[in-house]
C-alpha positions as CSV (number, residue, x, y, z in Angstrom):
1,M,53.6,39.7,-5.8
2,I,56.1,37.2,-4.4
3,S,55.3,33.5,-5.2
4,V,56.6,30.6,-3.0
5,I,57.9,27.3,-4.3
6,F,58.3,24.5,-1.9
7,D,60.5,21.4,-2.0
8,L,58.4,18.5,-0.7
9,D,60.5,15.8,1.0
10,G,62.2,16.9,4.2
11,T,60.8,20.4,3.7
12,L,57.0,20.2,3.8
13,V,56.8,16.6,5.0
14,D,59.1,14.2,6.9
15,S,59.3,11.6,4.1
16,E,63.0,10.9,4.2
17,P,62.6,7.9,6.5
18,N,60.3,6.4,3.9
19,Y,62.7,7.2,1.0
20,Y,65.5,5.6,2.9
21,E,63.6,2.4,3.7
22,S,62.3,2.1,0.1
23,G,65.8,2.5,-1.3
24,R,67.2,0.1,1.2
25,R,64.7,-2.6,0.3
26,T,65.3,-2.0,-3.4
27,L,69.1,-2.3,-3.1
28,E,68.8,-5.3,-0.9
29,R,66.7,-7.0,-3.5
30,H,69.5,-6.5,-6.0
31,G,72.3,-7.8,-3.9
32,V,73.3,-4.7,-1.9
33,P,72.8,-5.3,1.8
34,D,73.4,-3.0,4.7
35,F,72.7,0.3,2.9
36,T,72.9,2.7,5.8
37,W,71.1,6.0,6.6
38,E,74.4,7.7,6.5
39,Q,74.9,6.6,2.9
40,H,71.3,7.6,2.1
41,S,71.8,11.1,3.6
42,R,74.4,12.0,1.0
43,F,71.6,11.9,-1.6
44,I,69.1,14.0,0.2
45,G,68.0,16.8,-2.1
46,I,68.9,14.8,-5.3
47,G,66.1,13.2,-7.3
48,T,65.3,9.5,-7.0
49,L,66.3,8.7,-10.6
50,E,69.6,10.5,-10.4
51,T,70.3,8.7,-7.1
52,L,69.6,5.3,-8.5
53,E,71.7,6.0,-11.6
54,I,74.7,6.7,-9.3
55,L,74.0,3.7,-7.0
56,K,73.5,1.3,-10.0
57,D,76.9,2.3,-11.3
58,R,78.6,2.3,-7.9
59,Y,77.4,-1.2,-7.0
60,G,77.4,-2.7,-10.5
61,I,73.7,-3.5,-10.4
62,P,72.7,-5.2,-13.8
63,A,69.0,-4.3,-13.7
64,P,67.9,-1.3,-15.8
65,V,67.6,1.9,-13.9
66,E,63.9,2.1,-15.0
67,Q,63.3,-1.2,-13.2
68,L,65.0,0.1,-10.0
69,L,63.0,3.3,-10.1
70,A,59.7,1.4,-10.5
71,E,60.6,-0.9,-7.6
72,Q,61.6,1.9,-5.3
73,N,58.6,4.0,-6.2
74,A,56.3,1.1,-5.5
75,A,57.9,0.5,-2.1
76,Y,57.9,4.2,-1.3
77,L,54.2,4.6,-2.2
78,E,53.3,1.7,0.1
79,L,55.2,3.3,3.0
80,A,53.9,6.8,2.2
81,R,50.3,5.8,2.2
82,G,50.8,4.2,5.6
83,G,51.7,7.6,7.0
84,T,53.6,10.8,6.1
85,E,53.5,13.7,8.4
86,A,53.5,17.4,7.4
87,F,55.8,19.5,9.6
88,P,53.4,21.6,11.7
89,Q,55.0,25.0,11.2
90,M,55.2,24.3,7.4
91,R,51.5,23.5,7.3
92,K,50.8,26.7,9.2
93,F,52.9,28.6,6.7
94,V,51.1,27.1,3.7
95,E,47.7,27.9,5.2
96,R,48.7,31.5,5.9
97,L,50.0,32.0,2.3
98,H,46.9,30.4,0.9
99,A,44.7,32.6,3.0
100,E,46.6,35.6,1.6
101,G,46.3,34.5,-2.0
102,V,50.0,34.0,-2.5
103,P,50.8,31.8,-5.6
104,M,52.4,28.6,-4.5
105,A,53.8,25.4,-6.1
106,V,55.7,22.3,-5.2
107,A,58.9,21.4,-7.1
108,S,60.3,18.0,-6.1
109,G,62.7,15.3,-7.1
110,S,60.0,12.7,-6.4
111,S,57.9,11.0,-9.0
112,R,54.5,12.6,-9.9
113,E,52.7,9.6,-8.3
114,A,54.6,10.0,-5.1
115,I,54.0,13.8,-5.0
116,D,50.3,13.3,-5.5
117,A,50.1,10.5,-2.9
118,V,51.9,12.6,-0.2
119,L,50.0,15.8,-0.8
120,A,46.7,13.9,-0.8
121,G,47.6,12.0,2.3
122,T,48.5,15.1,4.3
123,G,45.6,17.2,2.9
124,L,48.0,19.7,1.4
125,D,46.7,19.0,-2.0
126,A,43.8,21.3,-1.4
127,L,46.2,24.2,-0.8
128,L,49.0,23.3,-3.2
129,T,47.5,22.6,-6.6
130,T,50.5,23.2,-8.7
131,A,53.3,20.7,-8.6
132,V,56.3,19.7,-10.7
133,S,58.3,16.4,-10.6
134,A,61.9,16.2,-11.7
135,E,60.7,13.4,-14.0
136,E,58.8,16.1,-16.0
137,V,61.9,18.2,-16.8
138,A,65.3,17.5,-18.4
139,H,67.4,17.7,-15.3
140,G,66.8,17.4,-11.6
141,K,68.3,19.5,-8.8
142,P,70.9,21.1,-8.5
143,A,69.9,22.1,-12.0
144,P,67.2,24.8,-11.9
145,D,64.7,23.1,-14.2
146,V,62.0,22.1,-11.7
147,F,61.9,25.6,-10.2
148,L,61.8,27.3,-13.6
149,E,59.0,25.0,-14.7
150,A,57.1,25.7,-11.5
151,A,57.4,29.5,-12.1
152,R,56.2,28.9,-15.7
153,R,53.1,27.0,-14.5
154,L,52.3,29.7,-12.0
155,G,52.7,32.3,-14.7
156,V,55.2,34.3,-12.7
157,R,58.8,35.6,-13.2
158,P,61.6,33.5,-11.6
159,A,62.9,36.7,-10.0
160,D,59.5,37.0,-8.1
161,C,59.8,33.6,-6.5
162,V,61.2,32.4,-3.2
163,V,62.1,28.8,-2.8
164,V,61.8,26.9,0.5
165,E,64.4,24.0,0.7
166,D,65.9,21.5,3.1
167,A,68.9,20.5,1.0
168,A,72.0,22.2,-0.4
169,P,71.4,21.0,-4.0
170,G,68.0,22.6,-3.8
171,V,69.5,25.9,-2.6
172,R,71.9,25.8,-5.6
173,A,69.0,25.0,-7.9
174,A,67.0,27.9,-6.6
175,H,69.9,30.4,-7.1
176,A,70.6,28.9,-10.6
177,A,66.9,29.7,-11.4
178,G,67.4,33.3,-10.2
179,M,65.2,32.8,-7.1
180,A,65.8,33.7,-3.5
181,C,65.9,30.8,-1.0
182,V,64.8,30.0,2.5
183,A,66.9,27.1,3.8
184,V,65.6,24.7,6.5
185,P,68.4,22.0,6.7
186,Y,67.2,18.5,7.2
187,G,69.3,16.8,9.9
188,E,72.5,17.7,11.7
189,E,74.7,16.3,8.9
190,A,73.0,18.6,6.3
191,A,73.2,21.7,8.5
192,G,77.0,21.8,8.2
193,D,77.0,22.0,4.4
194,P,78.5,25.3,3.3
195,G,75.9,25.4,0.5
196,F,73.3,26.7,2.9
197,A,75.4,29.8,3.6
198,T,74.3,31.4,0.3
199,A,70.5,31.2,1.2
200,E,68.9,34.5,1.8
201,L,67.3,33.2,5.1
202,V,68.6,30.1,7.0
203,F,67.2,28.2,10.0
204,P,70.4,26.4,11.0
205,S,68.6,24.1,13.4
206,G,66.1,23.0,10.8
207,Q,62.4,22.3,11.4
208,P,62.6,22.8,15.2
209,E,63.7,26.4,14.6
210,F,61.4,27.2,11.6
211,S,58.7,29.7,12.3
212,A,55.8,30.3,10.0
213,E,55.3,33.8,11.4
214,A,59.0,34.7,11.1
215,V,59.1,33.7,7.4
216,Y,55.9,35.4,6.6
217,A,57.2,38.6,8.1
218,W,60.4,38.2,6.1
219,L,58.4,37.7,2.9
220,S,56.3,40.7,3.6
221,A,59.4,42.9,4.1
222,R,60.7,41.7,0.7
223,R,57.4,42.4,-0.9
224,T,57.4,46.0,0.3
225,A,61.1,46.6,-0.3
């Protein structure tokens, strides 16, 4: 049986605005004003810790990266609890897979606390009971670690998994793990990334084009091939 592993932010839920705002607030607190959405968008698909390590070095921030991570996570959780929306077709897709008994997991660059808060806030925690944070493995995306750990926890072979991702680093991570990938680019900037071209199924226009029924039919065809 094929198993499905979902990225969380920008794939299942529209949390990127909250990640941008929490990062902007954190950087501003440490003397980096005017961090823009365009700058943030270059880090979509990369874990929060890795992103902060890069930004700390780039801007010469003296605070320890652990402090920056704690501050951003606190700001993000405050924003996330105020409201995070699951994409409607993604919710429909998860519900269909759950009804069919398809093994599923979440593999995210977010912290464990953030993953749990978002899944609980959207009600997806009842359907997606297996989740892996990049903080629980040695390397975040584009390394394959989170996807391999998700497969291990599900008790399935990586080759029997399909990943659903919104960012090119996640597509690379899926393939490095030996898994097929469904790509749903987040935003127009991301859609032009050539990294998406290697995905087995791509929705170039992102969430507006994504169809739960279309992907379920595609999965069914792979399962019977």
